[in-house]
NUZA-229486 format. One record per residue (C-alpha): x, y, z; residue number from 1; residue in one letter. Coordinates in Angstrom, 1 decimal. Layout:
<nodes>
+--------+--------+--------+-----+--------+
:      X :      Y :      Z : num : residu :
+--------+--------+--------+-----+--------+
:      X :      Y :      Z : NUM :      A :
...
+--------+--------+--------+-----+--------+
</nodes>
This chain:
<nodes>
+--------+--------+--------+-----+--------+
:      X :      Y :      Z : num : residu :
+--------+--------+--------+-----+--------+
:  198.7 :  -32.3 :   52.0 :   1 :      M :
:  200.2 :  -35.3 :   53.4 :   2 :      L :
:  197.0 :  -36.9 :   54.2 :   3 :      R :
:  195.8 :  -36.9 :   50.6 :   4 :      W :
:  198.8 :  -38.6 :   49.5 :   5 :      I :
:  198.1 :  -41.4 :   52.3 :   6 :      G :
:  194.5 :  -41.7 :   50.8 :   7 :      L :
:  195.8 :  -41.7 :   47.3 :   8 :      L :
:  198.1 :  -44.5 :   48.1 :   9 :      L :
:  195.7 :  -46.5 :   49.9 :  10 :      I :
:  193.3 :  -45.9 :   47.1 :  11 :      A :
:  195.9 :  -47.1 :   44.2 :  12 :      F :
:  196.7 :  -50.0 :   46.9 :  13 :      L :
:  192.9 :  -51.0 :   46.8 :  14 :      L :
:  192.9 :  -51.3 :   43.1 :  15 :      I :
:  195.8 :  -53.2 :   42.6 :  16 :      L :
:  194.5 :  -55.5 :   45.3 :  17 :      Q :
:  190.9 :  -55.7 :   43.3 :  18 :      W :
:  193.0 :  -56.4 :   40.1 :  19 :      K :
:  194.9 :  -59.0 :   41.6 :  20 :      L :
:  192.4 :  -61.2 :   43.1 :  21 :      W :
:  189.2 :  -60.4 :   41.1 :  22 :      I :
:  190.6 :  -58.7 :   37.7 :  23 :      G :
:  190.5 :  -60.7 :   34.4 :  24 :      A :
:  194.2 :  -61.6 :   34.8 :  25 :      D :
:  194.3 :  -62.3 :   38.3 :  26 :      G :
:  194.6 :  -65.6 :   40.9 :  27 :      I :
:  191.7 :  -67.0 :   39.8 :  28 :      R :
:  193.0 :  -67.2 :   35.9 :  29 :      E :
:  196.4 :  -68.5 :   37.2 :  30 :      V :
:  194.9 :  -71.2 :   39.2 :  31 :      H :
:  192.6 :  -72.1 :   36.1 :  32 :      A :
:  195.7 :  -72.2 :   34.3 :  33 :      L :
:  197.8 :  -74.3 :   36.3 :  34 :      R :
:  195.1 :  -76.9 :   36.1 :  35 :      A :
:  194.8 :  -76.8 :   32.5 :  36 :      S :
:  198.6 :  -77.2 :   32.3 :  37 :      V :
:  198.4 :  -80.3 :   34.7 :  38 :      A :
:  195.6 :  -82.0 :   32.9 :  39 :      A :
:  197.2 :  -81.3 :   29.6 :  40 :      Q :
:  200.9 :  -83.0 :   31.1 :  41 :      R :
:  198.9 :  -85.8 :   32.3 :  42 :      E :
:  197.1 :  -86.2 :   28.6 :  43 :      E :
:  200.5 :  -85.8 :   27.5 :  44 :      N :
:  202.2 :  -88.5 :   29.7 :  45 :      D :
:  199.2 :  -91.0 :   28.2 :  46 :      Q :
:  199.8 :  -90.3 :   24.7 :  47 :      L :
:  203.5 :  -90.8 :   25.3 :  48 :      T :
:  203.0 :  -94.1 :   27.0 :  49 :      R :
:  200.8 :  -95.2 :   24.1 :  50 :      R :
:  203.3 :  -93.8 :   21.4 :  51 :      N :
:  206.0 :  -96.1 :   23.2 :  52 :      Q :
:  203.9 :  -99.2 :   22.9 :  53 :      A :
:  203.2 :  -98.8 :   19.4 :  54 :      L :
:  206.7 :  -98.0 :   18.9 :  55 :      E :
:  207.3 : -101.3 :   20.4 :  56 :      A :
:  204.8 : -103.3 :   18.3 :  57 :      D :
:  206.2 : -101.7 :   15.2 :  58 :      V :
:  209.7 : -102.4 :   16.1 :  59 :      K :
:  208.8 : -106.3 :   16.9 :  60 :      D :
:  206.9 : -106.1 :   13.7 :  61 :      L :
:  209.9 : -105.2 :   11.7 :  62 :      K :
:  212.0 : -107.4 :   13.0 :  63 :      H :
:  210.5 : -110.6 :   14.4 :  64 :      N :
:  208.9 : -112.5 :   11.7 :  65 :      G :
:  207.0 : -114.6 :   14.2 :  66 :      Q :
:  205.2 : -111.9 :   15.5 :  67 :      A :
:  203.9 : -110.9 :   12.0 :  68 :      V :
:  202.7 : -114.4 :   11.6 :  69 :      E :
:  201.1 : -114.7 :   15.0 :  70 :      S :
:  199.4 : -111.5 :   14.5 :  71 :      R :
:  198.0 : -112.5 :   10.9 :  72 :      A :
:  196.7 : -116.0 :   12.4 :  73 :      R :
:  195.0 : -114.4 :   15.3 :  74 :      S :
:  193.5 : -111.0 :   13.8 :  75 :      E :
:  193.4 : -111.9 :   10.2 :  76 :      L :
:  192.5 : -115.9 :   10.5 :  77 :      G :
:  195.5 : -116.8 :    8.0 :  78 :      L :
:  196.7 : -120.4 :    7.6 :  79 :      I :
:  199.8 : -121.6 :    6.2 :  80 :      K :
:  199.8 : -124.0 :    3.3 :  81 :      P :
:  199.0 : -127.3 :    3.8 :  82 :      G :
:  197.5 : -126.8 :    7.2 :  83 :      E :
:  193.7 : -127.3 :    7.7 :  84 :      T :
:  191.3 : -124.8 :    9.4 :  85 :      F :
:  188.9 : -125.9 :   11.7 :  86 :      Y :
:  186.3 : -123.9 :   13.4 :  87 :      Q :
:  184.5 : -124.9 :   16.5 :  88 :      V :
:  180.7 : -123.2 :   16.5 :  89 :      V :
:  179.0 : -123.2 :   20.1 :  90 :      E :
:  175.7 : -124.5 :   20.3 :  91 :      P :
:  173.1 : -121.5 :   20.5 :  92 :      A :
:  171.8 : -121.1 :   24.3 :  93 :      S :
:  168.9 : -121.8 :   25.7 :  94 :      A :
:  167.9 : -118.1 :   25.7 :  95 :      S :
:  168.8 : -117.1 :   22.3 :  96 :      S :
:  166.7 : -120.2 :   20.7 :  97 :      S :
:  163.6 : -118.7 :   22.9 :  98 :      D :
:  164.0 : -115.5 :   21.6 :  99 :      A :
:  163.4 : -116.5 :   17.6 : 100 :      H :
+--------+--------+--------+-----+--------+
</nodes>
């Protein structure tokens, strides 16, 4: 009788070990989930840094008129009344003129 109980306990232990190491919710899945969580945290950190930079830009644009003017000049090509706009055009390079 004691022998059967021992064999039954060993079989039960083997089944539990099987589920732990190879089963659907075992160690492999835990490692995969940990890697996924680490990747998601890294992505969240990058997005947080980007959001902080954008928030700083928004605050600067709201409270600093020079920042608005600078951005309008550089990105939109705007000029003030009374200013003269000069556009410098580089001559075409020899390689692009040969292609035509």
